[in-house]
N, C-alpha and C positions, 0 to 999 in steps of 0.2 A: 926494166926501169919504168916504161910506159904504164905497165899494170900497177906498179907501186904508187905512181903519181895519181893515177885514177882512183885507186882505193883510198889514198889520203884525202882526196877531194870529196869522195863520197862520205867518208867518215866525218869530215868537218861539217858537210851539209846535213848529216844526220844529227849531229850535236846541236847545230843551230836550230833544226826543226824541233828537237826536243826542248831546247831552251825556250823558244818562242811559243810553245803550245800553252793553252790557257791554264791547264793544271799546274805547270811548272811556274808560271808567272804568278799564279795564286800563292803558291808556296813562298815564292820570293817576297811578295807584297806583305804577307802575313808577318814575317819576321821584321821587315822594314818598318811597318806601322807600329809594331810593338816597341822597337827600339826608338823610334821617333817620339812616340807618346811618353816614353819614360823621361826624355829630356825636355819635352814641350810642356808637360804637366807637372813635373817634379817640383813641389813647393820650395824644397831646399834651394833650388837653383833659380827661383824667381821671386822670393819674398824679401830680397834685400832692397835698400833704398835704390841701389843700382843693381838690377838683376844680373846674376852670374852669367847666364846664357843670354847673349845678345839676340841671336837668330840661329835658325837651323836650315840646312839644305839636305836634300836626299836625292838619290838616284838609283835606278836599275840600269845595269850596263847595257848600252846600246849593242844590238846584235852585230852590226858591222865592226865595232871595236872588239867585240868578243871573237869574231871570225879572224881579225888581224892578230889577236893574241894566240889563238889556236895554232896559226901558221908559225908564229915565233916560237911557241912551245915545241912544235914539230921539228923545227930547225935545230932545236937543242936535243932532239931524241926523245921527246915526251909526247906520247899519244894520248889525247883526251878523248874520252867516249862518254856517252850519257851516264854510264854507270860511275864514272870517277870524276865527273865534272865538278860537283860540289867540294870534292876532296882537293882537287888540283887548282881550281880557279877560286880564290878566296875574296875577290872583290867584286862579285856579281851584283851585290847591293851595298850601298854605303850611306852613312849619315854623317854630315859635317856639322860640328858644333863651333860657333863663332863667339868669341868673347872679346872684351875691350882691352884688358891688360893681363900681363902674365900671372900675377898674384892670384887672379880668379881661377886659374887652372887647378890650383890645389883642391878646390871644392869639387870641380868636375871629376877630377881623378878619384877623389874620395868616394863619390857617389858611384862611379863605375866599379871600383874595387869592392864596395859594399855588396853590389849585386853578385860579384864573383865569389866573395867570401860567404855569402848566403846560399851559394851553390845554385842560383837561379840562372847565371850565365857561366860559361866555361871560356877561358882564354884559349884561342887557337894557337897562339904563340905569346911570348912575353911582349908587353908594350914597348914601342920604339919611339924615341924622340929624335926626329931628324933636325939637326941644327949645326951650324958651323961656329957659333959664338961661344967662347969659352965660359962666359958668365951663365948663359942658358944651359950649357952642359952641366955645370955645377948645380944649377937650380933643379934640373930633372934628376940627376944622379942622386941628390939628396932625398928624392922621393922614391928611390929605388928603380928608376926607369933608365934603361940602357939608352945610350945616345949614339947616333950614327951620323957621319958626315958624308953628304952626297957631293959630287963634283959640281953639281948645278947650284949648290947652296940652298936647296929646297929646305923649308923649315915647316914642321907640323908634328903632331904626335899621333901615332896610329895604334889602334887596338883592333884585334880580330876576335869577335865574340861569336859564340853559338849558344843555343838554348841547351839546357841540361835534359835533352829528351832523346838522345841517341842520333839525332839528325846532324849530319856533318856540315850542313849549310852555314857559312859564316856571314857576318855583317862586318864590314870595315867601318870603324868609327874614326874619324879625323877630328882633331881638336886643334884649333889655331886662333890667333888674334885676327881682328879685322885687317890690320896692317898686312899680316902674313897672307891673308885671303887675296888682297890686291895682287901681290906678287904671284900667288899660285894661279889666279885667273889669267893673268898675262902670260905666264909660262905655259899654261895648258893650251892657250889659244894658238901659240906658235910652235910649241915643242912637243905636242902629243897627237898621235901616238908614236911618232918618229921624231927623234931629236933634230932640230934644225942645224944645218951645216954652216950657217953663217957665223964666223968667229965673232964678228961685231955684235950680233944679237946675243950670243952666249955671254960675252964680256959685259954688255949692258944689263943683262938680267942679273949678273953677279953683283954689279954696282947697285941695282934697285934692291936686291936682297939686303945689302948693307944699310941702305936708307930705310927699308922696312924695320930692321932691327933697331935702328936709332929711334924711329917713331914709336915702336912698342915700349922701348925703355923710357922714352919721354912720358908716355901714357902712364907707366908705372909711378914714375916720379910725381906726376900731377895728382894721381889719386892718393899717393902717400901724403903729399902736402895737404890735400883736402881733408883726409882723415885726421891728421895732426891738428889742423885748424879747428875742426869740429870738436875733437877731444879737448882742446885747450878751452874753447868757449864754453863747453859743457861744464868743465871743472870750475871755471870762473863763475858760472851761473850757480853752481851748487854752493860755492863758497859764499856767494852774495846772499843766498837764501838762509844760510846759517847765521848771518849777521843780524 
C-alpha cells in the first residue's frame, strides 16, 4: 500500500513538472491566443451598434488546481500521465465570452459552428448549455444544443474545441451573460474546487441564480423594446420622406 501511494505521488509530481515546463506552456498559450484572437478581432461580433461580445476572459489552469484534479481523478481510478494529460484533462486552457443579453448568443454560436463546419476547429464533445430555466432550455434546444441541469443552478454554455491538426489539446469555451458571470464569480470564490458544506450558502447561491436569470430576461426585454422603438422611428422617417 505504501509503495502504491508513493508511486501515485511521484506520478502526479511528474505530470505537474511536465505541465509547467516552458514547452508545454508554450503549446497551451498558442491555442489560447488563437481562440482569444478569433473572438476579440472577429468583425461579425464587434461591428453592431452594440457589439455582440462585451468582453473576454482567459486562463491557463493553475498547477495547484490541476494537482487537486489529478488526485480526484485518481480517487475515481483514473491515472493521468504526461502522455494522456491532454486527452483526459480538457479544461487546461479556457476562454470565456461575455455578452449582455441572451439573443446575442445566437451570433456567437453561429461563429463557433462556422469554424467547426469549415473544419478549422473540431468539437471534443457536443456543446452543452447548463441551465435550470425552462425558457432557456427551449432557447438552446432550438439551436440544437443539449441542456443539462446542475444541482447548483450553474448557468453557462460550454464548448470543447481543438485544432484540426491531430493534437488532442482542447480549449474550453464558456459563453454567458454578464449577469451569469456575477453568479459564476461568486460561486467560484466559495465553491471551487471543493463544494462548500454550508447549506445556507448553497441555498443563497440558488436564490442568486434565479435573480440572475430574471436580470438576463429583463435585459432581453429592454433590447427588444429598444429595437422595436428604433424600427418604428425608422419606418416613420421613411414614410415622412415619401410625402
